[in-house]
N, CA, C and O atoms as a MOPAC input file, in Angstrom:
PM7 MOZYME 1SCF
protein

 N     -0.78700 1     0.06600 1    14.20800 1
 C     -0.80800 1     0.60900 1    13.65800 1
 C     -1.27800 1     0.28500 1    11.71600 1
 O     -0.87200 1    -0.44700 1    10.81400 1
 N     -2.30800 1     1.31100 1    11.89600 1
 C     -2.64400 1     1.92600 1    10.12200 1
 C     -2.16200 1     2.16600 1     9.23400 1
 O     -2.11100 1     3.39100 1     9.13100 1
 N     -1.59100 1     1.53500 1     8.19100 1
 C     -0.42300 1     1.77000 1     7.17200 1
 C     -1.72500 1     2.02000 1     5.77500 1
 O     -2.31000 1     1.00300 1     5.40300 1
 N     -1.97700 1     2.96600 1     5.30200 1
 C     -2.92200 1     2.98400 1     4.21000 1
 C     -1.71400 1     2.71400 1     2.59100 1
 O     -0.61500 1     3.26100 1     2.49700 1
 N     -2.09300 1     2.11700 1     1.91500 1
 C     -0.81100 1     1.99100 1     0.43400 1
 C     -1.87500 1     1.81200 1    -0.63900 1
 O     -2.81700 1     1.04400 1    -0.83800 1
 N     -1.18400 1     3.09900 1    -1.38300 1
 C     -1.78800 1     3.04200 1    -2.67600 1
 C     -0.73300 1     3.05700 1    -3.59100 1
 O      0.47700 1     2.94800 1    -3.39500 1
 N     -1.60800 1     3.26600 1    -4.99700 1
 C     -0.11900 1     3.45000 1    -5.88300 1
 C      0.53900 1     4.58000 1    -6.08200 1
 O      0.26800 1     5.31400 1    -5.13100 1
 N      1.33500 1     5.16200 1    -6.89100 1
 C      1.46400 1     6.81200 1    -6.47400 1
 C      0.43500 1     6.78200 1    -7.63800 1
 O     -0.69100 1     7.03100 1    -7.20700 1
 N      0.47600 1     6.46300 1    -9.53200 1
 C     -0.60400 1     7.20600 1    -9.80500 1
 C     -2.26500 1     7.08500 1    -9.79500 1
 O     -3.19900 1     7.59600 1   -10.41400 1
 N     -2.13600 1     6.38100 1    -9.02900 1
 C     -3.74700 1     5.72500 1    -8.33000 1
 C     -4.49200 1     4.35600 1    -8.69000 1
 O     -5.63400 1     4.05200 1    -8.34500 1
 N     -3.49500 1     3.50400 1    -9.55100 1
 C     -4.51800 1     2.44100 1   -10.03400 1
 C     -4.05300 1     1.16300 1    -9.00400 1
 O     -4.38100 1     0.01800 1    -9.31700 1
 N     -3.50900 1     1.34000 1    -8.13500 1
 C     -3.64200 1    -0.33200 1    -7.27600 1
 C     -4.80600 1    -0.01500 1    -6.17800 1
 O     -5.51000 1     0.97800 1    -5.99200 1
 N     -4.69400 1    -1.46200 1    -5.43600 1
 C     -5.87600 1    -1.07700 1    -4.97900 1
 C     -7.49700 1    -0.62400 1    -4.90600 1
 O     -8.20300 1     0.01000 1    -4.12300 1
 N     -7.65000 1    -1.25700 1    -6.06000 1
 C     -8.75200 1    -1.06000 1    -6.57400 1
 C    -10.14400 1    -1.01700 1    -5.72000 1
 O    -10.72000 1    -2.10000 1    -5.81700 1
 N    -10.72000 1    -0.24700 1    -5.05800 1
 C    -12.19900 1    -0.51800 1    -4.52100 1
 C    -13.17300 1     0.37200 1    -5.50300 1
 O    -12.78100 1     0.95300 1    -6.51500 1
 N    -14.02600 1     0.36600 1    -5.18700 1
 C    -15.80700 1     1.74800 1    -4.74200 1
 C    -15.95700 1     2.24300 1    -4.06800 1
 O    -16.39100 1     1.72900 1    -3.03700 1
 N    -15.69900 1     3.68100 1    -4.15400 1
 C    -15.94200 1     4.54600 1    -2.76900 1
 C    -17.31800 1     4.14300 1    -3.02600 1
 O    -17.87900 1     3.74200 1    -4.04600 1
 N    -17.79400 1     4.39600 1    -1.59800 1
 C    -19.84100 1     4.66400 1    -1.10500 1
 C    -20.29100 1     6.16800 1    -1.31500 1
 O    -19.50400 1     7.06200 1    -1.63000 1
 N    -21.41700 1     6.31300 1    -1.13900 1
 C    -21.78500 1     7.44000 1    -1.21200 1
 C    -21.33900 1     8.15800 1    -0.54700 1
 O    -20.85700 1     9.20000 1    -0.99000 1
 N    -21.33900 1     7.73800 1     1.27700 1
 C    -20.80800 1     8.57000 1     2.09400 1
 C    -19.53500 1     8.57600 1     2.09400 1
 O    -19.09800 1     9.65000 1     2.50600 1
 N    -18.72000 1     7.80800 1     1.79800 1
 C    -17.42800 1     8.56000 1     1.63800 1
 C    -16.60200 1     9.80900 1     0.68900 1
 O    -16.69900 1     9.76000 1    -0.53800 1
 N    -15.79200 1    10.91700 1     1.35800 1
 C    -15.18900 1    12.08200 1     0.84600 1
 C    -14.15100 1    11.92400 1     0.06400 1
 O    -13.65500 1    11.02200 1    -0.61200 1
 N    -13.99300 1    12.74900 1     0.25800 1
 C    -12.53800 1    12.47100 1    -0.81400 1
 C    -10.75800 1    12.75500 1    -0.07100 1
 O     -9.58300 1    12.85200 1    -0.42600 1
 N    -11.51300 1    12.78300 1     0.99700 1
 C    -10.33800 1    12.53500 1     1.77300 1
 C     -9.85200 1    11.07300 1     1.79200 1
 O    -10.59600 1    10.09200 1     1.77000 1
 N     -8.53800 1    11.05600 1     1.83400 1
 C     -8.80100 1     9.37300 1     2.11000 1
 C     -8.37200 1     8.54600 1     0.84400 1
 O     -8.25700 1     7.32300 1     0.77200 1
 N     -8.17200 1     9.42800 1    -0.08000 1
 C     -8.43500 1     9.09900 1    -2.10400 1
 C     -6.72000 1     8.69300 1    -1.89500 1
 O     -5.89100 1     8.94200 1    -1.02000 1
 N     -6.70400 1     8.07700 1    -2.95600 1
 C     -5.69400 1     8.64400 1    -3.50500 1
 C     -5.37400 1     8.72200 1    -4.70700 1
 O     -4.88600 1     7.91000 1    -5.49300 1
 N     -5.64500 1     9.62800 1    -4.78000 1
 C     -5.67600 1    11.08000 1    -5.87800 1
 C     -6.61500 1    11.02400 1    -7.68500 1
 O     -6.38800 1    11.67000 1    -8.70800 1
 N     -7.29800 1    10.32700 1    -7.48400 1
 C     -8.31600 1     9.50500 1    -8.54000 1
 C     -9.35400 1    10.80500 1    -8.46300 1
 O     -9.39300 1    11.46200 1    -7.42300 1
 N    -10.15400 1    11.13700 1    -9.55000 1
 C    -10.88900 1    11.68700 1    -9.52700 1
 C    -11.86100 1    11.07000 1   -10.56200 1
 O    -11.65200 1    10.63600 1   -11.69500 1
 N    -12.95500 1    11.16200 1    -9.84100 1
 C    -13.96900 1    10.81100 1   -10.72200 1
 C    -14.92500 1    10.73100 1   -10.35600 1
 O    -15.09400 1    11.30900 1    -9.28300 1
 N    -16.51400 1     9.78500 1   -11.13200 1
 C    -17.04600 1     8.92600 1    -9.97300 1
 C    -16.39500 1     7.19300 1    -9.91500 1
 O    -17.33000 1     6.39500 1    -9.97900 1
 N    -15.32800 1     6.66800 1    -9.83500 1
 C    -15.06000 1     5.76400 1    -9.60900 1
 C    -12.92700 1     6.24300 1    -8.68200 1
 O    -11.84300 1     6.59200 1    -9.14900 1
 N    -13.39900 1     5.97900 1    -7.47800 1
 C    -12.18100 1     6.69100 1    -6.08800 1
 C    -11.99000 1     5.50000 1    -5.69900 1
 O    -12.71100 1     4.61500 1    -5.24000 1
 N    -10.77100 1     5.61700 1    -5.98200 1
 C     -9.79700 1     4.50900 1    -5.75400 1
 C     -8.85400 1     4.97500 1    -3.95800 1
 O     -8.16500 1     5.93000 1    -3.60100 1
 N     -9.36900 1     3.62600 1    -3.23600 1
 C     -8.92500 1     3.93600 1    -1.21000 1
 C     -8.24000 1     3.20700 1    -1.64600 1
 O     -8.13000 1     2.24200 1    -2.40300 1
 N     -7.45100 1     4.27800 1    -0.60200 1
 C     -5.88600 1     2.72700 1    -0.09200 1
 C     -6.21700 1     2.12000 1     0.57500 1
 O     -7.20400 1     2.34600 1     1.27600 1
 N     -5.14000 1     0.55800 1     0.64100 1
 C     -5.49800 1    -0.50700 1     1.38500 1
 C     -4.76400 1     0.07300 1     2.52700 1
 O     -3.60900 1     0.49900 1     2.54900 1
 N     -5.48100 1     0.02400 1     3.30100 1
 C     -5.76100 1    -0.44600 1     5.03100 1
 C     -4.70800 1    -1.83500 1     5.38600 1
 O     -4.91400 1    -3.04700 1     5.45900 1
 N     -3.83300 1    -1.20300 1     5.51000 1
 C     -3.00400 1    -2.58500 1     6.08900 1
 C     -2.62700 1    -2.23000 1     7.83700 1
 O     -2.32900 1    -1.14200 1     8.32800 1
 N     -2.75900 1    -3.47400 1     8.46600 1
 C     -2.27200 1    -2.55500 1     9.56200 1
 C     -0.79800 1    -4.11200 1    10.28000 1
 O     -0.59300 1    -5.32300 1    10.19700 1
 N     -0.36000 1    -3.16500 1    10.75200 1
 C      0.39700 1    -3.75000 1    11.73600 1
 C      1.11300 1    -3.11600 1    12.88200 1
 O      0.94400 1    -1.96600 1    13.28700 1
 N      2.00600 1    -4.09100 1    13.39400 1
 C      2.45600 1    -3.31700 1    14.51100 1
 C      2.32700 1    -2.25300 1    14.93600 1
 O      1.50100 1    -1.51000 1    14.40500 1
 N      3.13200 1    -1.78900 1    16.08900 1
 C      3.26900 1    -0.25900 1    16.75000 1
 C      4.95100 1    -0.36900 1    16.09100 1
 O      5.51300 1     0.30300 1    15.22600 1
 N      5.11900 1    -0.78100 1    16.39100 1
 C      7.73100 1    -0.92400 1    16.02100 1
 C      7.61400 1    -2.03300 1    15.12900 1
 O      8.16900 1    -3.07900 1    15.46700 1
 N      6.70200 1    -1.96700 1    13.55200 1
 C      6.77200 1    -2.83800 1    12.84400 1
 C      8.25300 1    -2.39700 1    11.37600 1
 O      8.44700 1    -1.46100 1    10.60100 1
 N      8.68300 1    -3.21000 1    11.57500 1
 C     10.28200 1    -2.94000 1    10.28400 1
 C      8.82900 1    -2.72000 1     8.27700 1
 O      7.72300 1    -2.84600 1     7.75200 1
 N     10.42600 1    -2.28700 1     8.17900 1
 C      9.62700 1    -2.35300 1     6.02800 1
 C      9.33800 1    -3.73600 1     5.98200 1
 O      8.34500 1    -4.03200 1     5.31700 1
 N     10.00400 1    -4.72300 1     6.56300 1
 C      9.61600 1    -5.94700 1     6.12900 1
 C      8.15000 1    -5.89600 1     6.50100 1
 O      7.23700 1    -5.69000 1     5.70000 1
 N      7.99000 1    -6.15600 1     8.11100 1
 C      6.76100 1    -6.81100 1     8.08800 1
 C      5.21900 1    -5.67500 1     7.94100 1
 O      4.07900 1    -5.74500 1     8.40100 1
 N      5.80300 1    -4.87800 1     7.22800 1
 C      5.15100 1    -4.13800 1     6.15000 1
 C      4.38600 1    -4.61400 1     5.03100 1
 O      3.18100 1    -4.58200 1     4.78100 1
 N      5.56400 1    -5.14200 1     4.31400 1
 C      5.59600 1    -6.02700 1     3.16000 1
 C      4.95300 1    -6.64600 1     3.89500 1
 O      4.09700 1    -5.99700 1     4.49600 1
 N      5.01800 1    -7.69500 1     4.10500 1
 C      4.70800 1    -9.37100 1     4.70000 1
 C      3.11500 1    -9.07500 1     4.82000 1
 O      2.24600 1    -9.82200 1     4.37200 1
 N      2.78800 1    -7.31000 1     5.81000 1
 C      1.33300 1    -7.65600 1     6.08200 1
 C      0.28700 1    -7.15400 1     4.57700 1
 O     -0.86500 1    -7.37600 1     4.20300 1
 N      1.05700 1    -6.65300 1     4.24100 1
 C      0.57400 1    -5.97000 1     2.55600 1
 C      0.12600 1    -7.22100 1     2.14100 1
 O     -1.04000 1    -7.61700 1     2.17200 1
 N      1.55200 1    -8.09800 1     1.57400 1
 C      1.09500 1    -9.44700 1     1.33100 1
 C      0.04800 1   -10.23300 1     0.99300 1
 O     -0.31700 1   -10.84700 1    -0.01000 1
 N     -0.55100 1    -9.95400 1     2.70900 1
 C     -1.28200 1   -11.14200 1     3.25300 1
 C     -2.89300 1   -10.30500 1     3.29800 1
 O     -3.80200 1   -11.13100 1     3.38500 1
 N     -3.16000 1    -9.50100 1     3.27400 1
 C     -3.96100 1    -8.18800 1     3.78100 1
 C     -4.32200 1    -8.72500 1     1.71500 1
 O     -5.33500 1    -9.41900 1     1.63600 1
 N     -3.54900 1    -8.42600 1     0.14700 1
 C     -3.83400 1    -8.91600 1    -0.94200 1
 C     -4.63000 1   -10.44000 1    -0.85600 1
 O     -5.72700 1   -10.87000 1    -1.21200 1
 N     -3.16400 1   -11.11000 1    -0.02800 1
 C     -4.42500 1   -12.08000 1    -0.37000 1
 C     -5.42500 1   -12.82300 1     0.02400 1
 O     -6.02900 1   -13.69100 1    -0.60500 1
 N     -5.66800 1   -12.21100 1     1.76400 1
 C     -6.67100 1   -12.28000 1     1.75200 1
 C     -8.23000 1   -11.57000 1     0.86000 1
 O     -9.37900 1   -12.00100 1     0.76400 1
 N     -7.73800 1   -10.67000 1     0.47900 1
 C     -9.33400 1    -9.80900 1    -0.88800 1
 C     -9.22500 1   -10.76500 1    -1.71800 1
 O    -10.30800 1   -11.28400 1    -1.98600 1
 N     -8.06000 1   -11.34100 1    -2.39200 1
 C     -7.95700 1   -11.63100 1    -4.07200 1
 C     -9.19200 1   -13.54200 1    -3.46100 1
 O    -10.26400 1   -13.83700 1    -3.98900 1
 N     -8.63400 1   -14.20500 1    -2.55000 1
 C     -9.16700 1   -15.31500 1    -1.60000 1
 C    -11.12200 1   -15.06800 1    -1.93000 1
 O    -11.80700 1   -15.66600 1    -2.76000 1
 N    -11.70400 1   -13.62800 1    -0.60400 1
 C    -12.42900 1   -13.13200 1    -0.25300 1
 C    -13.18000 1   -13.33200 1    -1.56300 1
 O    -14.06800 1   -14.15200 1    -1.79300 1
 N    -12.43600 1   -12.05600 1    -2.70000 1
 C    -13.43700 1   -11.86900 1    -4.31700 1
 C    -13.18500 1   -12.48800 1    -4.94200 1
 O    -13.16200 1   -11.84800 1    -5.99300 1
 N    -12.66300 1   -14.39300 1    -5.33700 1
 C    -12.53800 1   -15.01800 1    -6.23100 1
 C    -11.51100 1   -14.65200 1    -7.13600 1
 O    -11.33900 1   -15.30100 1    -8.16800 1
 N    -10.51900 1   -13.26000 1    -6.72200 1
 C    -10.11500 1   -13.16900 1    -8.07400 1
 C     -9.02600 1   -13.62600 1    -8.71200 1
 O     -9.27800 1   -14.62000 1    -9.39300 1
 N     -7.40600 1   -13.10900 1    -8.76100 1
 C     -5.95300 1   -14.07700 1    -8.99300 1
 C     -5.75300 1   -15.07400 1    -7.81800 1
 O     -6.36000 1   -15.02700 1    -6.74800 1
 N     -5.17400 1   -15.63200 1    -8.03900 1
 C     -5.04200 1   -16.72700 1    -7.13800 1
 C     -2.95200 1   -16.33600 1    -6.69900 1
 O     -2.58600 1   -16.53500 1    -5.54100 1
 N     -2.27100 1   -16.00200 1    -7.39200 1
 C     -1.52500 1   -16.10300 1    -7.25700 1
 C     -0.60900 1   -14.58500 1    -7.62600 1
 O     -0.70400 1   -13.87600 1    -8.62800 1
 N     -0.07200 1   -14.48500 1    -6.89400 1
 C      0.83400 1   -12.92000 1    -7.32300 1
 C      2.15800 1   -13.23100 1    -7.63300 1
 O      2.52900 1   -14.31600 1    -7.18500 1
 N      3.04400 1   -12.53800 1    -8.32300 1
 C      4.17700 1   -13.11300 1    -8.19800 1
 C      5.34200 1   -11.78800 1    -7.57100 1
 O      6.09300 1   -10.99600 1    -8.13900 1
 N      5.00600 1   -12.06800 1    -6.15100 1
 C      4.89200 1   -10.96800 1    -4.80000 1
 C      7.16200 1   -10.66600 1    -5.34900 1
 O      7.76400 1    -9.77800 1    -4.74500 1
 N      7.86800 1   -11.45800 1    -6.34300 1
 C      8.97200 1   -11.39800 1    -6.31400 1
 C      9.04200 1   -10.49600 1    -7.35900 1
 O      9.41800 1    -9.34200 1    -7.15100 1
 N      8.72500 1   -10.88300 1    -8.45800 1
 C      8.89900 1    -9.05000 1    -9.53200 1
 C      8.02000 1    -7.93900 1    -8.87400 1
 O      8.25100 1    -6.82700 1    -9.35000 1
 N      6.86500 1    -7.97500 1    -7.68600 1
 C      6.17900 1    -6.59100 1    -6.67700 1
 C      8.21600 1    -6.02600 1    -6.50100 1
 O      9.12700 1    -5.26700 1    -6.83100 1
 N      7.85900 1    -6.91500 1    -5.89300 1
 C      8.80300 1    -6.29800 1    -4.82100 1
 C     10.72200 1    -5.30800 1    -6.04400 1
 O     11.56100 1    -4.41300 1    -5.94800 1
 N     10.39300 1    -6.10400 1    -6.69200 1
 C     12.28600 1    -5.83200 1    -7.94200 1
 C     11.21700 1    -5.47000 1    -8.79700 1
 O     11.28700 1    -6.12500 1    -9.83700 1
 N      9.93000 1    -4.42400 1    -8.77300 1
 C      9.69000 1    -3.40700 1    -9.73100 1
 C      9.49900 1    -2.22500 1    -8.83700 1
 O     10.03700 1    -1.11800 1    -8.80200 1
 N      8.39800 1    -2.90500 1    -7.99600 1
 C      7.88900 1    -1.13400 1    -6.60200 1
 C      8.58500 1    -0.85400 1    -6.30200 1
 O      9.27200 1    -1.80300 1    -6.67900 1
 N      9.36200 1    -0.13700 1    -5.74400 1
 C      9.70400 1     0.82200 1    -4.32500 1
 C      8.42800 1     0.91300 1    -3.32500 1
 O      7.31100 1     1.05200 1    -3.82300 1
 N      8.53600 1     0.86200 1    -2.38000 1
 C      6.80000 1     1.63100 1    -1.10100 1
 C      8.14400 1     2.78500 1    -1.28900 1
 O      9.27400 1     2.33100 1    -1.46900 1
 N      7.91900 1     4.24600 1    -1.23300 1
 C      7.90300 1     5.04700 1    -0.02100 1
 C      7.25400 1     5.59500 1     0.03700 1
 O      6.24500 1     5.38200 1    -0.63600 1
 N      7.33200 1     6.65500 1     0.83900 1
 C      6.70200 1     7.28500 1     2.42400 1
 C      7.18300 1     8.42100 1     2.40500 1
 O      8.19800 1     8.48900 1     3.09900 1
 N      6.69300 1    10.05100 1     1.54500 1
 C      7.06700 1    11.32400 1     1.36400 1
 C      9.09200 1    11.84600 1     0.42400 1
 O     10.05800 1    12.60500 1     0.49300 1
 N      8.37900 1    10.48800 1    -0.44000 1
 C      8.79400 1    10.74000 1    -0.99400 1
 C     11.03300 1    10.30100 1    -0.69600 1
 O     12.15600 1    10.63400 1    -1.07700 1
 N     10.40600 1     9.52300 1     0.08900 1
 C     11.75800 1     8.64700 1     0.63600 1
 C     11.46100 1     7.49800 1     0.36200 1
 O     10.31200 1     7.10400 1     0.56400 1
 N     12.55300 1     6.57200 1    -0.23600 1
 C     11.97500 1     5.27000 1    -0.63200 1
 C     12.16300 1     4.43900 1     0.98300 1
 O     12.94400 1     4.71700 1     1.89300 1
 N     11.48700 1     3.72600 1     0.93000 1
 C     11.74600 1     2.57700 1     1.96700 1
 C     12.66700 1     1.60200 1     1.45600 1
 O     12.15400 1     0.50400 1     1.23600 1
 N     14.57400 1     1.77400 1     1.07100 1
 C     14.68600 1     0.68400 1     1.07500 1
 C     15.05400 1    -0.46600 1     2.18500 1
 O     14.83200 1    -1.67700 1     2.19900 1
 N     15.58600 1     0.24800 1     2.93900 1
 C     16.25900 1    -0.97600 1     4.21300 1
 C     14.52000 1    -1.75600 1     5.09000 1
 O     13.73400 1    -1.25700 1     5.89500 1
 N     14.56000 1    -3.10700 1     4.41100 1
 C     13.56300 1    -4.27200 1     5.14100 1
 C     13.76300 1    -3.79800 1     6.46400 1
 O     12.68700 1    -3.42800 1     6.93200 1
 N     14.98100 1    -3.62100 1     7.48100 1
 C     14.70000 1    -4.01500 1     8.48500 1
 C     14.87700 1    -2.35300 1     9.61200 1
 O     15.11000 1    -2.29400 1    10.81900 1
 N     14.66600 1    -1.27000 1     8.66700 1
 C     14.06300 1    -0.41300 1     8.99400 1
 C     13.17000 1     0.03500 1     9.60200 1
 O     12.31700 1     0.56000 1     8.88700 1
 N     12.83500 1     0.07900 1    11.48800 1
 C     11.30800 1     0.21200 1    11.80800 1
 C     10.91500 1     1.42700 1    10.63200 1
 O     11.59800 1     2.04300 1     9.81200 1
 N      9.03100 1     1.43800 1    11.09900 1
 C      8.66600 1     2.46700 1    10.00400 1
 C      7.90900 1     3.49500 1    10.73500 1
 O      6.90400 1     4.13400 1    10.42400 1
 N      8.92500 1     3.48900 1    12.18000 1
 C      9.38200 1     5.24900 1    12.49100 1
 C     10.20600 1     6.00700 1    12.42200 1
 O     10.19500 1     7.20200 1    12.71600 1
 N     11.28200 1     5.14800 1    11.88000 1
 C     12.34500 1     5.63300 1    11.53700 1
 C     11.87100 1     6.21500 1    10.85200 1
 O     12.01900 1     7.37300 1    11.24100 1
 N     11.22800 1     6.20000 1     9.81800 1
 C     11.00100 1     6.99400 1     8.85100 1
 C      9.79400 1     8.13200 1     8.60100 1
 O      9.47200 1     8.75100 1     7.58700 1
 N      9.06800 1     8.13800 1    10.48800 1
 C      8.25700 1     9.03800 1    10.48600 1
 C      7.07400 1     8.48600 1    10.22500 1
 O      6.05400 1     9.16200 1    10.36000 1
 N      7.00800 1     6.81700 1     9.69600 1
 C      5.71300 1     6.77700 1     9.48400 1
 C      4.47500 1     6.53700 1    10.52700 1
 O      4.65000 1     5.48600 1    11.14400 1
 N      3.38400 1     7.15600 1    10.86200 1
 C      2.50800 1     7.20500 1    11.99500 1
 C      1.31700 1     6.41200 1    11.65000 1
 O      1.11400 1     6.03600 1    10.49500 1
 N      0.22600 1     6.05100 1    13.00200 1
 C     -1.04100 1     5.72500 1    12.64600 1
 C     -1.66700 1     6.14200 1    11.04100 1
 O     -1.21000 1     7.18700 1    10.57800 1
 N     -2.53600 1     5.48700 1    10.30200 1
 C     -3.29900 1     5.79000 1     9.10000 1
 C     -1.98500 1     7.09600 1     7.82600 1
 O     -2.47200 1     7.87300 1     7.00400 1
 N     -0.76600 1     6.97800 1     8.00800 1
 C     -0.69000 1     7.07600 1     6.58700 1
 C     -0.57700 1     6.85800 1     5.90200 1
 O     -0.83000 1     5.67000 1     5.70200 1
 N     -0.03400 1     7.74200 1     4.61000 1
 C     -0.70100 1     6.84500 1     3.18900 1
 C      1.59900 1     6.95000 1     2.90800 1
 O      2.51800 1     7.76600 1     2.96100 1
 N      1.32400 1     5.40300 1     2.61200 1
 C      3.01600 1     4.53300 1     1.61100 1
 C      2.26800 1     4.34300 1     0.00900 1
 O      1.08700 1     4.14200 1    -0.27500 1
 N      3.36600 1     4.48300 1    -0.79100 1
 C      2.82300 1     4.37500 1    -1.84600 1
 C      3.93000 1     3.44300 1    -2.49700 1
 O      5.11400 1     3.40900 1    -2.16500 1
 N      3.09200 1     2.42100 1    -3.85000 1
 C      4.17800 1     2.08400 1    -4.74600 1
 C      4.33600 1     3.26500 1    -5.73800 1
 O      3.63000 1     4.25000 1    -5.95000 1
 N      5.88000 1     2.69000 1    -6.44600 1
 C      6.57300 1     3.72100 1    -6.90400 1
 C      7.27500 1     2.61200 1    -7.74100 1
 O      7.68900 1     1.51500 1    -7.36600 1
 N      7.29900 1     3.15200 1    -8.89700 1
 C      7.72200 1     2.43200 1    -9.67900 1
 C      9.48400 1     2.46300 1   -10.03100 1
 O      9.97900 1     3.57800 1   -10.19500 1
 N     10.40800 1     1.21100 1   -10.14200 1
 C     11.81700 1     1.54000 1   -10.38100 1
 C     11.85300 1     2.28800 1   -11.49700 1
 O     11.02400 1     2.27900 1   -12.40700 1
 N     12.81800 1     2.92800 1   -11.41100 1
 C     13.58900 1     2.83600 1   -13.25500 1
 C     14.81000 1     2.77600 1   -12.69000 1
 O     15.49500 1     3.03200 1   -11.70000 1
 N     14.75500 1     2.19300 1   -14.07200 1
 C     15.83900 1     1.54800 1   -14.67100 1
 C     17.31600 1     1.74500 1   -14.82800 1
 O     17.71700 1     2.86900 1   -15.13000 1
 N     18.07600 1     0.86700 1   -14.67000 1
 C     19.23300 1     1.23500 1   -14.54100 1
 C     20.22500 1     1.67400 1   -15.57600 1
 O     21.36000 1     2.01200 1   -15.23900 1

């Protein structure tokens, strides 16, 4: 199953969109540079924790290929952001993606946590 991950304000996972790509699938950005969601592959019966691990692996591989930042603090990222799908927070790491209604090619967003 492929899950697209982007930031709610359209700034995460920056990649330049090619001329042949349409607006469908972009994460809400307009203009010449489109923000394309990161396509993260997980197994069909994956849990939220599996999605987080796959996202981490995807970002680390991409950074290694492009020669970007070698270390990201994932503890900080998960402390600062929620993963959401259709307005619902994916709070329980043990819950299956299917239980949240996430299917193949659905889009999951990062949304910043509010202070308590």
